[in-house]
TORNU-129944 format. One record per residue (C-alpha): residue number from 0; residue in three letters; z, x, y. Coordinates in Angstrom, 1 decimal, always signed. Last residue first. Example, Ala and Ser with C-alpha at 12.3 -4.5 7.8 and 13.67 -1.06 7.14 Angstrom:
BEGIN
{1; 'ser'; {+7.1; +13.7; -1.1}}
{0; 'ala'; {+7.8; +12.3; -4.5}}
//
This chain:
BEGIN
{251; 'leu'; {-16.5; -25.3; -41.3}}
{250; 'his'; {-15.5; -24.1; -37.8}}
{249; 'asn'; {-18.1; -26.1; -35.9}}
{248; 'ile'; {-17.1; -29.3; -37.7}}
{247; 'arg'; {-13.4; -28.7; -36.8}}
{246; 'ser'; {-14.3; -28.0; -33.2}}
{245; 'ala'; {-16.4; -31.1; -32.9}}
{244; 'val'; {-13.5; -33.3; -34.2}}
{243; 'cys'; {-11.1; -31.7; -31.7}}
{242; 'ala'; {-13.6; -31.9; -28.9}}
{241; 'ala'; {-14.1; -35.7; -29.5}}
{240; 'gly'; {-10.4; -36.2; -29.4}}
{239; 'phe'; {-10.0; -34.4; -26.1}}
{238; 'gly'; {-12.9; -36.3; -24.5}}
{237; 'asn'; {-11.1; -39.5; -25.2}}
{236; 'asp'; {-12.3; -41.7; -22.2}}
{235; 'ile'; {-12.6; -44.7; -24.5}}
{234; 'asn'; {-11.9; -44.0; -28.2}}
{233; 'val'; {-14.0; -41.9; -30.5}}
{232; 'val'; {-17.4; -42.7; -31.9}}
{231; 'thr'; {-19.6; -41.3; -34.7}}
{230; 'val'; {-23.4; -40.9; -34.6}}
{229; 'gly'; {-25.2; -39.5; -37.6}}
{228; 'ser'; {-27.8; -42.3; -37.8}}
{227; 'ala'; {-29.3; -43.9; -34.7}}
{226; 'cys'; {-29.0; -47.7; -34.5}}
{225; 'ser'; {-25.8; -47.4; -32.5}}
{224; 'asn'; {-23.5; -50.4; -32.9}}
{223; 'leu'; {-20.3; -48.4; -32.4}}
{222; 'met'; {-21.9; -46.9; -29.4}}
{221; 'gly'; {-22.7; -50.2; -27.8}}
{220; 'leu'; {-19.2; -51.5; -28.6}}
{219; 'leu'; {-17.6; -48.5; -26.9}}
{218; 'ala'; {-20.0; -48.7; -23.9}}
{217; 'ala'; {-19.2; -52.4; -23.4}}
{216; 'leu'; {-15.4; -51.7; -23.8}}
{215; 'gly'; {-15.5; -49.0; -21.1}}
{214; 'asp'; {-13.5; -50.6; -18.4}}
{213; 'phe'; {-15.0; -54.1; -19.1}}
{212; 'ser'; {-18.6; -52.9; -18.6}}
{211; 'ala'; {-19.2; -56.4; -17.1}}
{210; 'gly'; {-17.4; -55.4; -13.9}}
{209; 'tyr'; {-19.4; -52.3; -13.1}}
{208; 'gly'; {-19.2; -49.0; -14.9}}
{207; 'val'; {-17.1; -45.9; -15.8}}
{206; 'ser'; {-14.4; -46.5; -18.4}}
{205; 'thr'; {-16.0; -43.8; -20.6}}
{204; 'pro'; {-17.4; -44.0; -24.1}}
{203; 'val'; {-17.4; -40.8; -26.1}}
{202; 'ala'; {-20.0; -40.3; -28.8}}
{201; 'ile'; {-19.8; -37.5; -31.4}}
{200; 'val'; {-23.2; -36.5; -32.7}}
{199; 'pro'; {-23.5; -34.6; -35.9}}
{198; 'val'; {-26.6; -32.4; -36.3}}
{197; 'arg'; {-30.2; -33.3; -37.0}}
{196; 'val'; {-31.2; -34.1; -33.4}}
{195; 'leu'; {-33.5; -36.4; -31.5}}
{194; 'gly'; {-32.5; -39.9; -32.7}}
{193; 'gly'; {-28.8; -39.2; -32.1}}
{192; 'ile'; {-29.6; -38.1; -28.6}}
{191; 'val'; {-31.0; -41.6; -27.8}}
{190; 'ser'; {-28.2; -43.4; -29.5}}
{189; 'pro'; {-25.6; -41.2; -27.8}}
{188; 'leu'; {-27.2; -42.0; -24.3}}
{187; 'ala'; {-27.0; -45.8; -24.5}}
{186; 'gly'; {-23.3; -46.3; -23.4}}
{185; 'glu'; {-24.0; -49.6; -21.5}}
{184; 'met'; {-22.1; -48.2; -18.4}}
{183; 'gly'; {-20.2; -45.1; -19.5}}
{182; 'ala'; {-21.4; -42.0; -21.2}}
{181; 'val'; {-20.2; -38.8; -22.9}}
{180; 'val'; {-22.2; -37.3; -25.8}}
{179; 'ile'; {-20.6; -34.5; -27.9}}
{178; 'val'; {-23.2; -32.6; -29.9}}
{177; 'val'; {-22.6; -30.4; -32.9}}
{176; 'arg'; {-24.3; -27.2; -34.1}}
{175; 'ala'; {-26.4; -26.9; -31.0}}
{174; 'ser'; {-29.9; -25.3; -30.9}}
{173; 'gln'; {-31.8; -28.6; -31.1}}
{172; 'leu'; {-30.1; -30.0; -28.0}}
{171; 'arg'; {-30.8; -26.9; -26.1}}
{170; 'arg'; {-34.5; -27.1; -27.0}}
{169; 'his'; {-34.7; -30.7; -25.9}}
{168; 'glu'; {-33.6; -29.9; -22.4}}
{167; 'his'; {-36.6; -31.4; -20.6}}
{166; 'leu'; {-36.1; -34.5; -22.8}}
{165; 'leu'; {-32.8; -35.1; -21.1}}
{164; 'arg'; {-34.1; -35.0; -17.5}}
{163; 'his'; {-37.1; -37.1; -18.6}}
{162; 'leu'; {-34.7; -39.9; -19.5}}
{161; 'gly'; {-33.9; -40.7; -15.9}}
{160; 'ala'; {-31.8; -43.9; -16.2}}
{159; 'val'; {-31.1; -42.8; -19.7}}
{158; 'gly'; {-28.4; -40.3; -18.5}}
{157; 'val'; {-29.0; -36.6; -18.2}}
{156; 'asp'; {-26.4; -35.8; -15.5}}
{155; 'tyr'; {-24.7; -32.9; -17.4}}
{154; 'leu'; {-25.7; -30.5; -20.2}}
{153; 'arg'; {-22.8; -28.2; -20.8}}
{152; 'asp'; {-22.9; -25.6; -23.5}}
{151; 'val'; {-19.6; -24.5; -25.1}}
{150; 'thr'; {-19.0; -21.6; -27.5}}
{149; 'asn'; {-16.0; -22.7; -29.5}}
{148; 'gly'; {-12.6; -21.1; -30.0}}
{147; 'met'; {-10.2; -24.0; -29.6}}
{146; 'ile'; {-9.7; -23.1; -25.9}}
{145; 'asp'; {-13.4; -23.8; -25.4}}
{144; 'ala'; {-13.5; -27.1; -27.2}}
{143; 'thr'; {-10.6; -28.4; -25.2}}
{142; 'val'; {-12.1; -27.2; -21.8}}
{141; 'ala'; {-15.4; -28.8; -22.7}}
{140; 'ala'; {-14.0; -32.2; -23.9}}
{139; 'glu'; {-11.8; -32.5; -20.8}}
{138; 'glu'; {-14.8; -31.6; -18.8}}
{137; 'ala'; {-16.8; -34.4; -20.3}}
{136; 'val'; {-14.1; -36.9; -19.6}}
{135; 'pro'; {-13.7; -35.8; -15.9}}
{134; 'leu'; {-17.5; -35.5; -15.6}}
{133; 'asp'; {-18.3; -39.2; -16.4}}
{132; 'ala'; {-18.9; -40.1; -12.7}}
{131; 'thr'; {-21.5; -37.3; -12.5}}
{130; 'gly'; {-23.7; -39.1; -15.1}}
{129; 'ala'; {-24.7; -39.2; -18.7}}
{128; 'cys'; {-22.9; -36.2; -20.0}}
{127; 'ala'; {-24.1; -34.0; -22.8}}
{126; 'ile'; {-21.6; -31.5; -24.3}}
{125; 'leu'; {-23.1; -29.0; -26.6}}
{124; 'val'; {-20.8; -27.3; -29.1}}
{123; 'thr'; {-22.5; -24.0; -30.1}}
{122; 'gly'; {-22.2; -22.2; -33.4}}
{121; 'leu'; {-19.9; -20.8; -36.0}}
{120; 'gly'; {-16.7; -21.4; -34.2}}
{119; 'pro'; {-14.4; -18.5; -33.3}}
{118; 'ser'; {-10.9; -18.1; -34.8}}
{117; 'ile'; {-8.3; -17.9; -32.1}}
{116; 'asp'; {-5.9; -15.0; -32.5}}
{115; 'gly'; {-3.1; -15.0; -30.0}}
{114; 'gln'; {-3.3; -16.1; -26.4}}
{113; 'lys'; {-5.3; -18.5; -24.3}}
{112; 'leu'; {-3.5; -20.5; -21.5}}
{111; 'thr'; {-4.6; -23.9; -20.4}}
{110; 'ile'; {-3.7; -26.8; -18.1}}
{109; 'ala'; {-6.0; -29.8; -18.0}}
{108; 'arg'; {-7.1; -32.5; -15.5}}
{107; 'ala'; {-10.7; -31.8; -16.7}}
{106; 'asp'; {-12.0; -31.6; -13.1}}
{105; 'ala'; {-8.9; -29.8; -11.9}}
{104; 'his'; {-8.8; -27.1; -14.6}}
{103; 'tyr'; {-5.4; -25.6; -14.0}}
{102; 'thr'; {-4.9; -22.1; -15.5}}
{101; 'ala'; {-1.7; -20.6; -16.9}}
{100; 'gly'; {-1.4; -16.9; -16.2}}
{99; 'ala'; {+2.3; -16.7; -16.1}}
{98; 'val'; {+4.0; -19.6; -17.8}}
{97; 'val'; {+7.3; -20.6; -16.2}}
{96; 'glu'; {+6.3; -21.3; -12.5}}
{95; 'arg'; {+2.8; -21.9; -13.6}}
{94; 'val'; {+3.9; -24.9; -15.6}}
{93; 'ala'; {+5.6; -26.5; -12.5}}
{92; 'glu'; {+2.5; -26.0; -10.4}}
{91; 'ala'; {+0.3; -27.5; -13.1}}
{90; 'ala'; {+2.6; -30.5; -13.4}}
{89; 'glu'; {+2.3; -31.1; -9.6}}
{88; 'pro'; {-1.5; -30.7; -9.8}}
{87; 'asn'; {-1.8; -33.6; -12.3}}
{86; 'ala'; {-2.1; -33.2; -16.1}}
{85; 'arg'; {-4.1; -35.4; -18.4}}
{84; 'thr'; {-4.2; -32.8; -21.1}}
{83; 'val'; {-2.0; -29.7; -21.6}}
{82; 'leu'; {-3.4; -26.9; -23.8}}
{81; 'leu'; {-1.4; -23.8; -24.5}}
{80; 'ser'; {-2.2; -21.0; -26.9}}
{79; 'gln'; {+0.6; -19.9; -29.2}}
{78; 'gly'; {+2.9; -16.9; -29.2}}
{77; 'asn'; {+6.1; -18.9; -29.6}}
{76; 'ala'; {+7.0; -18.2; -26.0}}
{75; 'val'; {+3.8; -20.0; -25.1}}
{74; 'ile'; {+4.7; -23.2; -26.9}}
{73; 'arg'; {+8.3; -23.0; -25.6}}
{72; 'glu'; {+7.1; -22.6; -22.0}}
{71; 'ser'; {+4.7; -25.5; -22.3}}
{70; 'ile'; {+7.5; -27.9; -23.5}}
{69; 'ala'; {+9.7; -26.9; -20.5}}
{68; 'ala'; {+6.8; -27.2; -18.0}}
{67; 'ile'; {+5.7; -30.6; -19.3}}
{66; 'gln'; {+9.3; -31.9; -19.0}}
{65; 'ser'; {+9.7; -30.4; -15.5}}
{64; 'pro'; {+6.4; -32.0; -14.4}}
{63; 'thr'; {+7.6; -35.4; -15.6}}
{62; 'lys'; {+5.9; -36.9; -18.7}}
{61; 'gly'; {+4.2; -40.3; -18.9}}
{60; 'leu'; {+0.7; -38.8; -19.2}}
{59; 'gly'; {+0.7; -35.0; -19.7}}
{58; 'leu'; {-0.3; -35.0; -23.3}}
{57; 'val'; {+0.8; -31.6; -24.7}}
{56; 'val'; {-1.3; -30.1; -27.5}}
{55; 'glu'; {+0.5; -28.7; -30.5}}
{54; 'pro'; {-1.0; -25.5; -31.7}}
{53; 'phe'; {-4.3; -25.1; -33.5}}
{52; 'gly'; {-5.2; -24.3; -37.1}}
{51; 'gln'; {-4.0; -27.6; -38.6}}
{50; 'arg'; {-1.0; -26.8; -40.7}}
{49; 'phe'; {-0.1; -23.3; -39.6}}
{48; 'thr'; {-0.9; -24.0; -36.0}}
{47; 'arg'; {+1.2; -27.2; -36.2}}
{46; 'his'; {+4.4; -25.5; -37.2}}
{45; 'thr'; {+5.9; -25.0; -33.7}}
{44; 'asp'; {+6.0; -28.7; -33.2}}
{43; 'val'; {+8.1; -29.1; -30.0}}
{42; 'arg'; {+10.6; -31.9; -30.4}}
{41; 'ala'; {+10.9; -33.6; -27.1}}
{40; 'phe'; {+13.6; -35.1; -24.8}}
{39; 'gly'; {+16.4; -33.2; -26.4}}
{38; 'leu'; {+14.6; -29.9; -26.5}}
{37; 'asp'; {+14.5; -29.8; -30.3}}
{36; 'glu'; {+12.3; -26.9; -31.5}}
{35; 'phe'; {+10.3; -27.6; -34.6}}
{34; 'pro'; {+10.0; -26.1; -38.1}}
{33; 'ala'; {+8.0; -27.7; -41.0}}
{32; 'thr'; {+10.8; -27.3; -43.6}}
{31; 'thr'; {+8.7; -27.9; -46.6}}
{30; 'leu'; {+5.6; -25.9; -45.6}}
{29; 'ala'; {+7.8; -22.9; -44.6}}
{28; 'gln'; {+9.7; -23.1; -47.9}}
{27; 'arg'; {+6.5; -23.2; -49.9}}
{26; 'ile'; {+5.3; -20.1; -48.0}}
{25; 'arg'; {+8.5; -18.3; -48.6}}
{24; 'asn'; {+8.4; -19.2; -52.3}}
{23; 'ser'; {+4.8; -18.0; -52.7}}
{22; 'ala'; {+5.7; -14.7; -51.1}}
{21; 'ala'; {+8.6; -14.2; -53.5}}
{20; 'asp'; {+6.2; -15.0; -56.4}}
{19; 'ala'; {+3.5; -12.7; -55.2}}
{18; 'asp'; {+5.8; -9.6; -55.0}}
{17; 'ile'; {+7.0; -8.0; -51.8}}
{16; 'thr'; {+6.6; -4.4; -50.6}}
{15; 'gly'; {+3.4; -4.1; -52.7}}
{14; 'ala'; {+1.1; -3.2; -49.8}}
{13; 'arg'; {-1.1; -6.2; -50.5}}
{12; 'val'; {+1.9; -8.5; -50.7}}
{11; 'asp'; {+3.3; -7.0; -47.5}}
{10; 'asp'; {-0.1; -7.6; -45.8}}
{9; 'leu'; {-0.1; -11.2; -47.0}}
{8; 'leu'; {+3.4; -11.7; -45.5}}
{7; 'arg'; {+2.2; -10.1; -42.2}}
{6; 'gln'; {-0.8; -12.4; -42.1}}
{5; 'leu'; {+1.5; -15.4; -42.7}}
{4; 'asp'; {+3.8; -14.4; -39.9}}
{3; 'ala'; {+0.8; -13.9; -37.6}}
{2; 'glu'; {-0.5; -17.4; -38.5}}
{1; 'thr'; {+2.9; -18.8; -37.6}}
{0; 'met'; {+5.7; -19.7; -40.0}}
//
């Protein structure tokens, strides 16, 4: 059962063409059966919008372009928005052959198509990025937050090596409802921003840095040990995960 199906059912109850008990039974059955489409190599979760408010997201890593295209086609055919993360140009081309209007975001390595009703967030999700090398992760977060119905504000290249660049944008930080902070190296930026704002801060360590950064482990540990309150941390390079959390906060 999709959101549209649920809305039609509620409209029928309001109109008196179906009673409340029958409607309740249909909803209970939908929750119990949790439908999916079996493609052989994948089971497309067509029920996720109903459970979590957003359709299944396709992780492009480890999948062939044809597999990504087939899964994407079924998601779109079900009337749902499409988001494919960690996708290469070959996958994007395969998706565009079966999904008209699909967009490839090269910096974010993501494929998207908006359709159906997407509830808007209540405020702005601000994405602060320490340096240009962190942009792929920041853009993954930005594209994800956008397709989930949020207003996105990008604040890029404001790392602690030039702190005045960040302080110059203090008003934008204060106006956000939730802040995603993307940084590599020692991962200090989330602590700084966490001490400046009263809203939740979601820290994203990136694998950017020299040898002792250990592919993002140094940034991860630094963020986990932040002395600023209100800072939470997702996995290394996980812009998508940060945006999912930010979107849920912004829709509360």
